[in-house]
N, C-alpha and C positions, 0 to 999 in steps of 0.2 A: 350459291348454299351446295353443295357437297350430294352427291344421290342419296335420298334417304329412303328404306324401303317402309313401304305401306303393304300393312297384311290383307288389305282388299282389293278385289281384282276393280279393274277400272275398265272403260269402255274400249281400250287399247288392246284388252285383254280379250275381246269377243269378237266374232264375224258382223258386221253390220249391213256388209253388201245387200241390198233388196230386202232388206229388214225391216220393219215396223219399230220406229224407238220413239218411246217414251221417254220425254226431256223433263226432269222438275227442277226448274231456276227456280232462281228469287230476280224477280222484278219488280219489286214491289218500291218502285222510285217515288222520291217527292215530285211533285208537282205545284205552281201557283194556284193563284185564283183565276187563271186563264189558261188553265189547263195543260199549261208548257210545263215541260219535264226539266227541273232543275239540277239536277245532278243523274247521271246515266250512267255513275261507275259499276252498277251492279247487271247492268244489260250487259257492260263491255266484258265484264269478268267471266261471263258466261259464254262470250263468244270462243275461246279456243273450242269449247267443247261440241258446240254447235258445228264450227266449219269443220273440226274433225271429223264428225258423223258423215255430214255432206260430203265432204271428200272422199269417204269410203262406199259412197253410194246407198245412203241410209233413206229411209224414207221418215220423216220428222214429225212429231207431236208435241209442241212441249207448250208448259202450264206452269202458272204461277198464280200466286195470291198477291193483292194489293189490297193494304189498309183492314180493316175491322170492322167489316161490311157485317157481320156476325150473322151469317145467312141471309141476309135483304140484298134485293139487287139495287144497286146506287149506282146510277149513271157515270157520275164523275168516277166511280173506280173501275171503269169497265178496261179491260187489256186490251179495246178495241182505240181506246183513244191514246196508245203507245205505239201501236200498230208501227207508224210511218218511221218512228225513230229505230225501230227493231231494223226494218227494210232499209233505213241508210245505212246504220251500221253494217247488216250482213252486205250489204250492195247486190239485195237481189228480191224481189215480191214473196209476199209472204201470205197465206190464206189465213183468212179468220170467218171461226163460228163462235155465235156469241151463245155459247154454251160449253158444260163440260161433259154432259152426257146424252143419252138419247138419239134418234134418229138423223137426226142434222149431222151430228157427229160422226155415229158410225157410217154414215152415206161419205162422208167426208173422209175418214179413215180409207175407206173401200178406193176411193179413185184418188189416191194421194198415187204419183209417180216418183222414182228414184229422186234424190236431191229435192222433193219437194218439200216447205215445209208448213205445217199447219200449226197455228196457235189459236189456244181454247180462250173463253170467258173464266174471269177470276173465279178459282176455285173456292175463295170464301163467300161467294156468293149463295153456296148451297152451306146449310147447317150440316151436313152429311159429314164434308168436310172435315173439320175438325172436329166433329164426334166419331172420325175415326168409323163411319158405319162401314159393315162389310160388303153391301150389297151394292153402296156405291163405290167402292175401291174396286168391287169386281165387276161394272161399268167401265171405270177409269183404264182397266186390264185389257176391255175386250178388244181382242185382234194384236194385241201389242206382240212382239218377239222381244223386244230387248227394255229394260226399265233401267234407265239412268238418272242415281240422284245427282245433282250439282247445286241442290241447294241449302249448302252449308247453315246457312241463317235461319233455316226453320229445322234442323237438323236433330234437338231437341224437343221437337212435338212429335207426338206418336198423334199425327192427321193422316185419312186414309191416301192422299197421293205422295206423302213419305214413308209412311209405314203400313198402313194396309194393302196397297196395290202390291205391294212384295209378295205378299202371301198366297198370291193368285200367278205369279210367274215365275219361270223356273230363272231365267237368266238376269241377273239384279245384281248392278256394278256400279262403282262411282264415277262421277264426272272429272274431269282435269283439276276443275277449281278446289275440288272435295278432296282431289288428293293432296294438292297444293296446300289448302288447308291442316290436312292431316302430317304432311308431311311436316311442315314448320311447326307445328305442336311436337311432334316425335322427337326432332332436332334440339328442342327447348327443352322437353319435360320427361323424356326419354332414359337419354345419354347426351346433355346436354355440354360444350366447353366452359370449364368453370374459371374462375368464379360465377356461380348464376345468378344475378340479383333480379329481385320483384319490386316493383315499384307501381305502389295500388293504393287509388284516392278513390273518390268519390263519399257518399254522405253517411254507409250505414253499416256498421261492422256485421249487423244480424243478417243482411242479404250475403255479405262475404266469408260467412263463418266454416261454412263445409272449403268454401277455396283458401282459406287461410289456411285450416287445418292439415288440407293437404299439401300446401305449398311449403310448409316447415318440415316437410318429412325428404325434400329437395332441394329448397333454395339453398343459396350459401348467406345471402341477404336479403332482409326483408324492409322495405324503404316506405313506411305511409304518410301520407299525405291528404287533405280534403278535408272534412266534417268529422271523417272518423277518428281522426287523431284526438278529438277531445274524450271520445268515450275514453281510449285508455290513458289519457292525462287523469282523467275525473278518476279511474280505477288506482293512479299510484296516488291520489290524494291532493292533487293542485286543484286552484280554483279555475274553471271554463267560464266566468260570468254567464253571457246569456248564448254561449255558442249550443249547438245541437247535440246534445249527449242522451244516449239510449240508456238511460237508468238502469233497466234490466238485464244489462249486458256488461253491467261494471265487473261482476264477478270472473264471467267468460274471458272479460278482456285479460285481465290479470291471468288469467290459465294460459293463456296464448303467451304473453310475454313470459311467465316460467317456463311453459314448453321450449320458447327459442331459446331461454339461456340454457337448459336441460340439453338439448340438441345443438348447441354451438351455433346457432346460427345467430348473426348481429341483425338486431330487429330496430329499426333507427325511428325514432319521431321527432315531428319539428322541434326547432330549439327558439321560432320564434314565430311570428304570425302577425298578418295583415287585420287590422280590428274594426269595425264599425259601429256604431248604434243602431242605425238605421240600412237597411240593403238598398240603398239610394245612389243614384249618381251625384246627388249633391250634398251626402252627409260626410262628414267630416270622418279620415279614415287615418289610423296610427299604426305604428311598427311597434309590437313590444315583446320579449322574451317569454318564453310558456310560463313561468312561472309567475310573472305580472300581468295576468288578464283580467281588468277589472270588471266587477258586476256594471249588468248593464250593457255590454260591449260583447259584440259576437266576431266570431273569426272567419274570414270570409277570403284568404289566401296565406299559402306560407311566406314568411319573409325571406329578406335576402340572407341573411345568416343560413337561413335552412338549404337556401339555394344554393349556397356554396357550400356547405356541408353535403349536400346529396350527389353535386358534381365532381365532388373529390370523391365520394365512397363509389359512385358509379365507375371513374376513373380507370380502375383496371379489372371491370367484367369483363367477361369475355361472351356471355348471354344475357340478354335484358330483357323480362317480360312485362309490358308497364299498362294497367287499366287503373281507370279511372280518372278525373283530371284534380290536380292540386287547391282547387278552389272554385268561385264562379266565377269561369273563365268567360261566360256569357257576358259580362260587364268589362268596359275596357279598363277599367281602375283596379281589379281583382285577376288578371290574366296572367300578371307577371309570374307566377309559378310556375303555370301550365305552358308556360310560352317556354321558359328557361330549362324547363325538364325533355319537351319536344325538341327546342334545339338542342341539348346535351346528348339527348340518343340519337339525333340527325348526322351530329358529328362523331359518334362514336364506331372505331374499328370493330365493337363487339356486334353481333349477333342480336339484330334490336327486331322484337315482335310486340305490336299492341292492339289491343282489341276490347271491346266489350265497353256497355254504358255507353259513353260520348268523348270517348277517349281518340276514335277514328275523325269525330267532328273539330275536337280542342286542334289536334293533329293538322287537320287541314285547312282550318282557319289561320294557324300558325305561318302555314306555309311550308311544312317539310315534308309532305305525303311522298316525295320520291326520292328521298335521303332515308327511308328506314329499309329495314331485309325485307319488312313483310306486316301489311296492316290486313287484320282477319275482316272477314265478312261480315261477321255473325257478333252478333251482343250478346242473346244470352246463351248462343250455343258456344259459343267462343269460354265462357264463364264456366258453364256446365263440364265441359270438355276439361277444363283445366283443374276443375273440384273432382272429376269423377274416372278420369281418363280415357272416357267412352261414350257415345253416343246413342240412346233407344234407335235412329235411323242407319248408322251404322252398323249393328245388331244384326240387321236383317239380309245384309247384302254379303254376296259369295265371298267367303275368305281365298287367298290364296293358297295353293295345295302347298 
């Protein structure tokens, strides 16, 4: 990707030598029943930021959340359990304190030497974190010279470590992962190579209403898949059988299609579906055109004709943004549409960006992760950025002159 200007300062814009640097990372990694990490991509994604700061002679305090403990201390969600993996990836020993604030933390901060790394306990063990408590944010900021936010996945949340802490520090910048996320967003949505195509899947129109409305101002093509397609089809007067439909969104769905026409945005809906009576491995499944969905049957994937239509529509796109699977991809019988779209984008010469919901999981399962231009590390943050063009935790960072 060509260099894209990001309007916020990064850690490369400030002096880190000998400074006590607080880096908010996203190490919310999944683990199995034995506590073994099953996917460390979020830790790997933060390594460039951490490594750069260490190379510059910084003293690092890194902090993250894991899971949703809601202010309770849950041993299996301790950051201490992933300390060894962090050390292995960083190729150095790190310090760990089973707290985020207090005397133990203050003492550990004071004793850090250049290129030392201190890992704090799970931020969400403290209710004050998600409450964005000012006193807790001030404690996190105690002694810190530079604040670095590299946790894109939580940048839509006004929490103490992502938002409140910035009120107490003069030097507030983004990390290299955050910079990359914003750069790709700007490349796709601010000044895209056209045609710009948006592939949207998932279940509900209601959860993506603001997103769709914003995209209609920018996109050349919008392609709809997943269960949300049935709300649009019912709004057009077609039978949808037992498929999931948001009855209270029918009027809005019609307005969206009318707006697409008025803005001359090509708006695609599936022309056929895979249907079943029961979402089960053994239940019979059929492929039918969109006009012939029978009573009692529900859609679980886009059909082969839709796959060909969407592949053709995307063939001349220069920028493609994908959010949301085309069907119930978790079941092997109903994953063909999602896998086909993943393959289509993976083989495209366009700038391909994916994220939000289960999109990254679907691409990973399909085996095409390495073939995308960029896959966002943020779910809700990715969607909110696409919808609102900014995020709360970006607004508290320093802007470039």
